[in-house]
N, C-alpha and C positions, 0 to 999 in steps of 0.2 A: 484399517483402511480397506478391508475386504469389501467385496460387493455386497455380501450379506449384511453388512452394517450400514451400507449407504442408505440414504433417504431419498425417495423419489422426488422428481421435480414438482409434483402436484402439491407439495406442502410448502412451496415457496410463497412468501408474501412480499409485497412491494409497496413503496410509496415513492413520491417524487425523488426523494433524496437517498433512498436505500433499497437494495435488493436483499431480502432477509429470509433466512431459513430458520424457523424456530427449532429448538431442541425437542426431543420427545421427553416429556416430564421436565423436572427441574434441570436446567443446564449445569453441566460440570464446569464449564467456562464459556466465555463469549469471545469470538474472534472477529475483530473489525478489520476490514481490508480497504485499502485505498489504491486506486488504479493509476496506470501510467498516462503520460501525455497522449492525447488523441484517442484514448480509450474510454471505457465506461465500466459500470458495475458488471456487465456481462463477461468481462475478462475473467471473473472469478466464478462464473457459473459452474465449471467443473468441480471447483472446491466444494460447492454446496452439495454436490452429489457424493463426493468422496469422503468428507469428514464424518466421523462417528455421529450417531443419532443424538448423543448427549451433549453435543457441542452446538451452540447457537452461532450462526454465521451472519454477519452484517456487512455487505459489500456497499460502500458508500458511493454516491454518484454526484459528480460535480455538475454545475449548470452548463447548458449548451449542447447536451447530447441525450440520446435515448429519450426517456420520458420527460426530460428537462430541455428538450431541443429548442424551445422558444425562449428560454431564459438567457440573458446576456452572460457571457463567461466573465469570471473574475479577472481583473486587470492587475490587482495588487495581492501579493501573498498574504498580507495581514487580513484582508477581507475574506480570503478563502479559509484561512485558519479560524477566523471568528465564526464563520458559518459552521465549519466542522465542529468547533467547540460547542456550539448550541445544540447540534444534533447528538453529539457523543456524551456530553456531560451527564444526562440521566442514565446512560448505559454504564458509565464509568464509576458511578457513585452509588449503585444499588449493591445488593449482597452477592452478586454473581461475579466471580473473578473475570478479568478482561485481559485481552492480549491484542497486539496490533501487528499487521503486516502491510507495508507500503512498497509498491514497485515503481522504480524510476522516479518520475515526478511525485508519485504517491509516497515514496520513501521520505522525501524532503518534507512533505506535508505531514506525514505521520510523526516525524521527529518534532516539528514545530507544534503539532497538536499535543504530543506528549509533554512538551515544555509548558504549554498553556494550561493543560490540566494540572500539572504539578504545581504551578504558581497559584492555582485556585484551591489547592489542597486535596485534590483527588487521590485516592489510594494508588500505590504503585501497581502497575500491571504485572501480569505473569512474565511478559517479555515484550520488547519492541524489536521487530524484525524488519529489515530493509533489503530490497533486492535491486541490483543494477542501479544503485544510487551512490553518487560520490559523497564522501563525508563533508559536513558543512564547512570545515576549515579549508577544504580544497576548492570551494566554489569560486573564490576570488581569482583563481588562476585558470578557470575553465573558459574556453572561448564561447561566445554567445551562440545559441542555436540559430537565431535569425538576426540579420542586420537590416537596418532601415533601408528601404529601397529595393529589397530583394524582389525579384520577379516571381510570378506565380509558379514558373517552372522550377524555381529553387525549392519551393514547397513540395512539388511533385517528386523531385529527386530525393528530398529528405524523407518523404513518406515511403518511397521505395526502399531507401537505405535503412530506415527505421524498422521496417518489417512489421509483421503482425497484421497487415491489411490484406483481405482477400483479393486475389488478382482480378476478379471480375469488377471490383470497384473502379479500376483504372479504365475500364471499357464503357462506363456509364457516366457521362458528364455530370448529371445531377447528384449521383452518389459521391462522385469524386469531389464536387464542390463542397458538399457537407463535410466530408472527411478532412479536406484541406482547411476549411474554416475552423473546425474544432482543433486541429493540430496547430494552426497558426496561433490561435488564442492561448492554447496551453503552453506553447513555446515562448510566447511573450511573457506569460506568467512565470515560467521557468527562468527566463533571463532576468526578470525583475527580482528574483530571490537572491538576496545578499545577506547571509547570516552575519550577525555582529560577533566578531572574535573576542575572546576565545569561545569555542562552542560550549554550551551548557552541558554539564555531565548527565549521563543517563544512569540512574541508580538501579533500575531493574536489569535483568539479563538482556544483553544486546546481541542480536544475531544478524550477521551480514552475509548476503549471497552475491556472488559475481559469476558472470559467464566468461569462460576462457576465450570464446570467440565473439565477445561483445564488441562491436565496432563503435559503439556510442559512449560507453563508460569503461575506463581502464580499471582492471582488477586492483591495482595499487591504490586507486582513489577510493575504492570500496573498502579495502583492507584498512584504510586510514580511520575508519569508524572506531577502531580499537582505542584511539586517543580520546574518544568521547565516553568510554565505558568507565563508570565508577564502580561497577559490579562485574559479574561474569560476562565474558565476551567470547563469541565463536564466529569463525569465518569459514565459509564453504565455497569453494571454487567448483562450479559445475561445468561439465563438458557440453557447452551450448552457447547460443548467442544471447541477444538482449531479452528475448521473450521467453525465457525459461520458466516464467511463472505459469505457463500453460504446459509446455513440453516436459518439464521436470516436476510437475505437481506432486507426483507420488513421493519423490525424494524430499522435496521441501516439506510436505505435510508430515512425513515420518519424522523428520528432524524437529520440526516445531512441536509435534505431538510429545516428544520426549521432554522438551522444555516445559510444556504445559503440565504434563504429568508431575514432573519434579516440583513445579511451583504450587500446584494444587495440593499435593501430598505434604509439602512443607508447611503450607498454611493450616492444614488440618492438624498436623503435629503441634504447631505452635498454639492452636486453639485448645487442644487437649491439655497441653502443659499449663495454659493460663487458667484452666478450670480445676486443676488439682490443688 
């Protein structure tokens, strides 16, 4: 994770649906990232700089923000997952090992994407990691983010409580309107997500992160991901709030790097065994 191994921002590439940093040479593995509600692919821009050169990073971008600002946001989780599946399927089925990290809303989408890929026969990823995301079996007991008839001020208060928004946005009505529109659409999508119990098992290593000062998602609801793990499971409680994806990037990437290294080395060992 040292600066000497980081890759400069000039090597980033992008399309409407993805902010991508190619690896130098053949990728050791590929990390696909899914952003939080109200956010975008830019939330993972520091990760693109911090990860080693031999890791390809793909930060996905949902409609309604950044370079997709003019596109309508998804209203149904199934439609969002279907789009993600179309984008990720070619990445998940080539010969480069893949891994996933989703934060908050992105964690729920990453889990459903994992299930959709598994149903289509994609290889198991190196790991599925979620941050600040309640386990699917806990969603039925969670209160809605928004209620019908909520005034615009409720969204403003939620945006302030949610955190992660530059303070200057609240002083510029046009910027605030864009931020509130994106957040409202994502929260409606969030509230429409109702996983069918029991949750489908995760066969690859499952890693869950929670913030001890997260006022949006309880740590116990994140820890409950262990009930979904059919394989190895790890839980990490970070001394931070909801947006530790940025402030705790060093710690998160170091832990995920260990899982990736173990997974890649394990596949190489199995490959050597199969050739003997």
